[in-house]
C-alpha positions, 0 to 999 in steps of 0.5 A: 585830722585829729582823732577827736575831729574824726569822731565828730565828723563821723557823728555829724555825717551819721546824724545828717543822714538821720535828718535826711531819712527822718528816722531815729538812730535808736529805733522807732519814735525815740530820740537818741540824739534829737530825732526828727521823729516827734515833737510829741511827749515820749514815755519811758525810753530805756536805752539811748533815751530819756526825758530831761524836760520832765525831770528839769521841773522847768518854770515860766520865764527861765532860759534853757539850752538844749545840747545836741537839739536835733530836730527840736523835740525837747526844745519845743517841750521846754518852750511850752513850759517856760512860756513867752517870758522864757527862752529856749536855745537849741545847739546842734552841729549838724546843718541838716538837723538845724534846717529841720529844727528851724522848719519845725520851729515855724510849725511850732509857732503856727501851732502854739503862738509861742515864739521863744525858741532859736537854734544855733550852730555849734559844738557842745564842747564850745557852746555859742552861748554867753557866760552865766546866761542860762537857768537850765541846761538839758540834753537827751543822750548826746553827751556820750557822742562827744569825744571830749566829755569833760569839755562839755561839762566845763562849757555847761558850767560856764553858761549856767547862772549861779544856782542854775542846774544841768539835767541830762539823760545819757548812756553810761557803761556798767562794764567795758565793751569788747574792743571790736564794739568800742571801735565800731563807728555805727555803734558809736553813732548809736550812743553806746561805743563812746559812752563812759563808765558811770563813775567816770561820767560823774567824775567829769561832772565833778571836775567841771565844778558842779555840786549837788549831783544826783542820779534821778533815773538809772535804767538797765539796757536789755535787748527788749529796748532795741526796738527795730534799731538794726545796730542794737539788734546786731549787737544785742547779746554783747550789749546786754547788761553793759549799758544803762540810760541815766538822768543826772541833775547837777547844780552850779 
């Protein structure tokens, strides 16, 4: 098995377990990679979390894709904004998460009367979405889990319409991690070990063809953000000041 496939398989297993336990990877009531924790609106999340829907300034009738949609939190938030004339597509590679998201979609329809969401199985490096068919692509701390981040941004560029935008919340590093942490599978699944340095991350976006790149939020990690997450608590001192949670907007 290739190294990228091993990483992807490890992440899939980790988030399959998250779906089964209905516990977030990044602490209580947060959404590192699409926790089933909530379809509720979350506030400031700090490390491993963000609010790309709020920053996206979505409009009624838009088509939105959520990368690594997990149990559907951001999909449902976006669906309320774009309304019946719009559409929101969640893409996830984890069968357990997809099953949970589809169950939640039924509840969402019953609660709101809105029927504009769907969930597709696939990887974010090869999106099951047509060329130039999407107005906005969002993601909430998922791209850092990909073993091929430039490929993700190229795919986002492909599916966006001309003038469309990407708004992603993610984790970037401010300094290199110690080797023992970079190779820790648990910390990779916790959205940190696989993260890029900030400039590497932005360069990958530029390399995909995007322009008008803007950092909308940049929050430094501190041990106070760890909540009850055992991984972050275990490595808290080593991670202090090493990572930031950012939200980036880029246009095609």
